[in-house]
N, C-alpha and C positions, 0 to 999 in steps of 0.2 A: 504494500500499498505505500502510495506517495502522499507525504502530508502536504496540505494545503497550510501556508504559514502569514503571519504579517511581520515583518521585522520594524522594531524601533533601536533607533542606535543616533548616536552623531557625532563622537572624534572618532582618531586613528584606532584608538581601544577597539572602540565598536565596528568596525571596517571591516576589521578580520574575520571579527567573528560571520558579518555578511559574505567574505567570500567563501568561506570554510562551507558555510552553508547552502549556499548556492552551488558550491563543487559537490554537493552531498546528493544533487538530484532531484531536491524535494521543490515542490512548487510555491516562488516567494509571490505570493497575490500583490501584497503592498511592501512598501517602504516608507516609516515616519522616521520625518528626523525632523530638527530645529532650523527654525527657518532662515535665510543668510543673513550674515550680518556685514555690517559694513566693518573693514579691519584694513591698517595698514596706513601707512600715509598719506597716499591717494583717497583713504575713506572707499574704495570698489568695495560692491557687495561681492561675498566669497560667501559658495554653499558650502555646507559640514561637507568633510570627509565621506561621508557614509551616501549623500547625496550623489557626490559627485560619484562613488563607484557604482552606486545604482542605477543611474544613465550609462554606464559604459555596459554592463550586464542591463540591460534594457528593462527594468523594470519598474513602474510607474511608482511615483513619489508623493508623498502630501508631506504638507510643513504647515500643519497648524500650530496657530498661535497659544492655545490652550486646549489641553483635552478634554475639561469640561466642558467647553463646549457641546448643547444636546446637538447638535448637526454632527458636529465630528463623530460624537460616539455614534451616531445611527449610522453614517456612513460605515463605520469600521465594522459594525454589527453584520450591515448588510452584503460585507465581504464574507462571511459566512466562513472563516476558517477554522479548523483544528486547533491550533494554537499561533503565540504569540511571544516571539522570541526578542526580550528585550537585553539589551546591553547600553550601560550611560546611555541614557534616552536625553535625560536632562530635565525630565516632568514628572510629574505623580500623578498616577493614572488614578482614577475614581472608579468605587466597585464597580459601577455599568460594564465600564472598559475590559477589568477585572474577570466578569463572569461573563463577556459576548463571547471568546472561543469556547469550543466543545471540551478543552481539554485547559481553557485558564492561560495567563501569562508565565513565563517561566523567565527569570531573571537571571545575567551570569554576574556576578558579584566579586570584586576583588581583597577578597580578607578570607578566614575560616571562621565566620560566622560561630558565635554570636559578637567575635572579638571583629572591633572596626567596625559597627553598622555605621551608613549613611554617605558622605559625599567624599573625601579622602582618605582610604583604606588606605592606598600605597603610599602617601606621604607619613600617616601617622605611623603606621607600623615602622618605619624606618625610627622615623625623630624617637620613638620610643625606647628604640634599640631590642626590638623583637630579630629573633632569630630565624624564627621559621614565621611563613604567611602561605597562602595559596586563595586558589578561584573555587568557587562554586556555583554550580547552577539549583535554586532555588524557584519553588510553587510561590509565587507573587500573590500577598495578603495586603490588606489596605494600612497596615504599620509600615514603619520605617525598616526594609529587609530583618522582617519578624517571620518571614515563611518557613514552611519545614525544608532540605535539604534533599536534594535527588539525587545529585554528582560531586564531587570532592576531587581537589588534585592539590597538592602538598608542593608548596615551593621554598625552598631556603632563603634567606636573605642572607646574601655574601656579605664579608665586612668591608668588600670595596663598592657595594652598591650603594646607587644613585636614584633617586625615584624616577629617573630617565630609562637607568638598565632594568629596575626591577620591573615599570612599567612594560619594557617590553617582551618580558617571558614572561608573565601574566598573562600578558594577550597573546602571547603564541600557546600557551599552556589554555586557557578559556576557550580560545578558537576551538582546539581540536578537542574539546570538550561535546561539542554540540552536534556531530553526526553521532557518538554514540548515544547521549540523552533523548535523540528524536528516534535513532533506530530500537531503543529502547521503551520509548514510549508507543510505536509502533506495535510494538510484541503485547505490548500490557505489561511490561515488567519492570518500570520504573517503581521504585521503593521510596518512600516520603518518609525521612528521619525528622523528628520535631528536634530545632534546637534546643539545647540546654538552659536551662532558666538562671544557670550563675555564669557568673564570666562576660557579662554583659560590658562592652564599650562603644563609645561613639565616635567615628572621624568627621568632627565636624571642621565646614570649612573654613578653610583658610584665610586668615585676615590680616591686612598688612600688619598689625602688631602683635598677632601670634609670633609671622616673620620675624619680626626685627629680634637680633640677638642680644641678648642680657649674661653682659659676661660676666656677673656675680653666680652663673651656674658652674657647675663642674666641666670640667674640660672635655671630658666622654661625651658628657650628655649634648653639650656643645658641637662636636663633630658630629651626632647622631642627627641633629638638627638641619644642621648643613646640606649633610645627604641629603634628607629625607624630603628638602627644599629644593634643591638642587635637578634642575635648571629654572623651577619653574613652580612657583612665583620666586625663591630667590631668596634667601635670609640674606639678613641686610642689616648695615648700623651706618650712622650719620660723623658722617668727616666735615671737621669748621676748615673753610678755606675763605682766600680771601674775598670770593664772590659768594660766601654764605654755606649754610650748612648746602652740604651734596651727600645723598644717598648711593653706599656701593653695596652693590650684591656681593655676598662669598661663595661661590660653588663649587668648592673643594676647599677642606680643611684637614688635619690630621693633629693627634693630640698629642702632645711632646712635654715631657718633664722639667720643670720651671716653675718657678714662682714672682707672683711679685700682686702687684694692687689691679684688682681688676679691671680689666678696659685699657692697659697701659701697653704699648709697645715694650717692649723687652729688649729689642735689636732693631736694626736698620731693617730688616730680611721679613719683617712682618710675625716676628714671634708675640701674641698678644697674652698677657695673663689672664686667668679666669679664676673662680673662684674657688676653685682647686685644680693647679696645674698650669700650662695653657693649651693654646691652638697656633699651630702655624698653620696662615694662610698661604694657600697654594694658587689659586685661580679664585679671578675676581673680575668685577663687573662694573666700574661708573656710570652713572645714571647719565645715558644718550651716549654710551660707548658702546661698541662692543667686547667682549668678552674678551681676558686675558692672563697668561701666565704672570705670578707675581712677580718675577723680574722686570716684565715688560711691562707692568702696571705701575712699576717704581720708577720707572724711567718719565715717566709721566703726572708722578701724583707722588710726593716728597711726606713719608711716614717715619719719621726717625725716632730713635730710642726716646722712650718719654714722652710721646704723643697719646692723651687721649682718647680714645673711640669713642661716642657716644652710642 
């Protein structure tokens, strides 16, 4: 039996899953994604990665501003799909939408639930110093990532992982889970396992203030904080210049053995004291500039020993 599927997703992470589902031979009746946004210096309107791939594959695309619109839900119901595959769509689906497909809506989530429910599980896992994460496909419920688990894949977090490298490994592992999940759904052999009631944590969206570096924290924690936010949105500090405060992102750093007043440069090569230990800044990006190695950054921006970073 070939399943009739609706796919809902937006970024690159979701596009990889769309490609895998399309290659598995199931019928994708419709793709839903976020509306085009104006981006870049020219503010030109750009379609999402999922939208672009769907057009290449010849799949009809809809970009509703809200899935709570009764007309949108009616149109979704009229597709008469067996199941909806949801990956980083960016909209909360109301109960009417969750109930429309025969087998409901299945969601790919980038953590081992119930740890890191919510919007930023990849970043939060690294920031917290986790050594293991994973991807899971769950049966969607009205609650935030509360549904039972259908399939899991454990993925280790390496000591050198950034949000970008972990994102790519989870994206690949998650995409490869869809053919197995859909085959099991066809056979009627999917087993839904309720999430544990303990161990719930929330991966709240990363705000600018959360991303700001707090030099009073231990060096090991700050190194994780920086890796977990690299390259986006980027952990940052404030540097005082002749033209006023300048925001500088730190994209890579390592914890080192050194002591001093938190936030103070201990040498001329960007070793910065923390609440416990120090971090050596390896890759930085000054506001309005490209990313560069520390030695290149210092050629244009002087941060001598004794400088206090904000």
